[in-house]
N, C-alpha and C positions, 0 to 999 in steps of 0.2 A: 512649313516645315519649321520655321525659326518661332512662330506661336506655340506649336508644340512643343520645343525643346524649354521655351520660357515656362509654359505651364507644369511640364515634368519637374523642372528647377524649382518652382514655387511650391510644389506638392512637397517635395523632399525637404525644403527648407522650413516649411509649415511643421512637418513632422517630426524634425530635429528638434524645432522648437519647443513642441509639447513634450518631447521626450526629457529634454534638458529641464524645463521648467519643474516636470514631476520628480525627476532625479533630485534635483537641487532642494525640492522641498523633504523628500524623504531625507536627506543627509542632514538639512536641519533640525528637523523633527527628532531624528536619532540623538540628538545631542543635547535635547531636552527632556529625553527620559529620567523620570525620577522615582521616589519612593511610593508615589501612587501607582505606578505601573508594578512594581515588585508587591504590593500589597494585594492589587487585582490577581496576580499569579496563585498567590499564597491563598487566598480565599476560594477560588475556584479548586485548589486542591483541597481544601478542607471539606468542600461537600462532594468529592470525587465519586464516593461508593454510598452516598445516598441522596443525592439532589439531583438537579437539572441546570444547566446554563441556557436560562430561556432568553434568546435575542429578539431585539424588537428594533424597528426602525422604520420610517416613511420614506416613499419614494425611491430615489437611486441609494441612500443610506440604508433604506430596506433590503435592495436588493444584494447590496455588500454583505448586511447583516446573514442573508440567507446563507451566503459562502461561508462566512466565519462560522457559522453554526455547523454547516456541514463540513468544515475541516476540524472543528472540536471534536465531532461524531467520528472522524476516521481516525482519531488517536484515542477512542476509547472513552472520551467526555462526554458524558451524556447530554445532548443538546438539541434543540428544537427552536423553530423561529416562530414568533407570534406576532402577526400584523397587528399595529395599535388600533386600526378600525375594529378589527374583529374582536380586540379585548374589550372595547368599550361596547361592544353588543351581545356580551355573554360570555367571552370567553377569559375573562380574569381568573375564573375558578380554576386555571390549568397552573398559576403560581401557588407554590407552597411556601412555608417558611424555610425549608431546607435547600430551596433552590436559589440561583442567583439571576438576577435580571439584568441582562448586559444591553444596553441602550444607547443606539445611535443616533445623534443628530448634530449635523455641523453646527447649526446656529445655536442650539440649546433651547429653542424657544417652540420648536413644532408644536401645534395646537393638540393634535390627537395625541400625542405622547406625553404632554404635561397633563392631560387631563387622566391619564392612566396611573401618575404616580400617588395619589392619594390612597388609591384602593390598593396598589403593590406595597405600598409603605404599613397599611393596617394590616396585611395579611402577614408581615413581619419577613417578607423576602426583601434581603440586600439587594442595593442599587448599584451598579457599576455603569459609569457613562461614559461614552468617548463622543467628544465635542470640541470645536475649535474654540470656545467662548469659557474660560473657566471661571467666570463669575455670570454665567447664565441663569436662568431658573431651573435647568436640567441639572447642573452641575450644582446648586445649592441645596438640590433635593436629593442629592444621591449620596451614597456613603464614600463610594471612592470616583473619581473623575481623572480620566485618562486625558490630558488636553494635548489636542494634536496640532493646536497653534492658527490661526489665521493663515493664509496664504492665497496667491493669484491664482485664479482657476486659468487653465491653458486657453489656448486660442486667441485670436483677433479681438473677440467680443468679451474674452474674460467672465462669461455667463455660465457657461455650461458645466454641471459638477464632473471635475475631473480631476485637478490635483486633490481637492478635499477628499473625494471617494477612493482616490490612489493610496491618500494616507491611512484613510481607515481600514482599508484593506489590508495594507501592510502590517498595522497596529494588530489585526487581527491574527495574521500569520505570527507575528512575533510573541503573541500569547501563547498561542498552539505549540509552537516551537519551545519555547520555555516551558511548557506544561508537559512536554514529550521528555526534555531532558531532567526535570525534576520528577518525574514517574520514573524514571530509569528506564524507559521503553526501548526493547530491542527491537531488531528487524523482523525476528519471528513474533513478537507481540504485534507490529504493525502489519504482518502478513494475516495475523489473524483477522483482522478487521477488513481485508481486501481479499477473500479467498478467490471471489470470481473474476478479478482483475489482473491485467499484466503484472502489476507490482506485487501482489501476491503470490502470482504463479512463479514468478522469478526468484522467491525467497522459499520457495518448497524444497527441502534437501531430499536426498536419494533415500534415507532411512523411512521417508513419510511415504513412499511411493513403490519401493521394492516389494516383491513376491516373496514371501517366506511360508514357513509349514507346509500345509498341504498343496500350496501352489508353488511350490519349489522344488524340483526333483535334483535330489543328491544321491549318489550311487558310487559302489566300489569301480574302481578303473580295472578289476581283475574280472568282472563280469563280459560275458559275451554281447556281441553289437545285437543280437537278437534280443536278449534281456533289455539291455537297456533303452533299446526303442519301443519295446512295449510297455516298459516302464513310464518312459515320459510322455509316451502317448497316453496314458491312461492317468497322468497328473492332473490334478484339479487346475482348470484354466487354460490347460493346454499350452505351456510356456515355448514349447517348439524347441528345448534345449534341455540338457542333461548335465549337472556339474559334476566331475569326476573326481573322486578324493583317493586317497592310499589309506593304509591302514592306522595311520596316525590322525586321520579326517584332515589333512591338508589337501587343498587343492592341487591336481596335477594335470589337469584338462578339461575342455568342454567338448560334448558333440552336440551339433545342431542339426535341424531339418536340411540347411545348406552341405553340411557334410555328409548326409544319407544319401542325397541326390548326386552327389560326387562320389559315392560308393557304388551307386546302381550302374555306373559306366564299366564297373569291373565283373558284371555277371552277377548270378545268385550267390554264388558260394560262400560270399563275405561275410554273413549271418553269423556264421559259427566262431569266427575269429574275437579275439580278444579287443573290446573297444579301445584298448590303451595303442593299438596298431593303427588307427584311424584317427582318432580324437586330435584335437586342437592341443599344442602341448604347452602353447604359451597364451594361455588366454587372457583378454584384457580383464582388467578390475579396477573397480572404483572402490573408495572409502564410504560407509554411509553418510557420515556428515558431509560429504562434496553436497554442491547445490545440484539440484535435476537438471538445470539448464547447462552446467558444466558437465555433465555426464553426457548429455545430448550431443555435446560438442565433440566428445571422445568417440562416441559412437558413430556420428556423421563422419569424422576424419578417417576412420578406420574400415567404415560401410558395414560395420555390424547390426543385427536387431536384437541381439541380448548381449548382456554384459553381467558378470559376476559381482555381487557387493560382498568384499573381502575385508575380514579383519587384520588386523596388524602382525596376528600369528598364522595368517595364510588359511584361516578356517573360512569356508562360505557363510554368510549370512544371510543373503538374499539374492534374488534376481532380478534384473531390472529388463524389461521388454520395451522395445520401442514404441509399441503402441501406448503403454503405462505412461509416457511423456507426452506422446502427442496429444492425448484427450486432455491435458492439462497447459498445454504449451500450443494454443492453435497456430498453424502455420510454420510451425518450427521445421527445418529442414532434416530430411530422411533419406 
């Protein structure tokens, strides 16, 4: 038991040491950022509409480079990762002078990377390097160098790439976030690049999902119940509800499949009466600019399957069905 406790304590202390080492290194690196970083952001912005950021690195630095490239792509900056060894065996043709080569090497002396530099430079592709050694061969051959500085790798041996890769990853994130800021990227822009993920779905607005035109049933509240049922049953997409309006086109109520089931309890003579006598007179509504996820919360709270999308002047703009949201928000409460 005592041995187990000692082991647990040793593991926790080691983990804390690793995190503290890396956190301190990030803090120290933040204080060293200079005009080279600013110039790197500006250079990427300049090729935004006609070039790619081609990220390259060997080993662990290459894995970090892959993530940086993916992050850039996720914010709309065209990017892909190119392995240095593949570049040396025929893929150097991927570089174009309108691109930017973003190269990662902690030492700045990685053989495979250094061998690619002459060809990249002859193509005319600018080179931005991320390295710990500002006077390394890679740095000397680069147009811009983001120096992350030497620091002790975490762990008792201090050998495995930990602190150095953590710093490279953080610099990549910093580049991406600065690019987002300078491009004026909005939440809607971000959602455009994430349509199939939770991030994108969470940013979809009601106006993008609501049923309109032929898929929305808007009727006069002076019609008979039979006329209303016939109309919304024939509506494209079978919305399962009709929005009722007065002579001014303002919403006065809603009639749903649930209302119809409740009417059946009163016999068959109800069909001839006015829909206004049985419609829901205080229908819930949402604004078209509301996020779909927020509309879902309203529908879940009131246990309703349809909700009216309404303008500020009480005019119906659309209808949102619970199924419209569930297709976009898997696992959502209904």
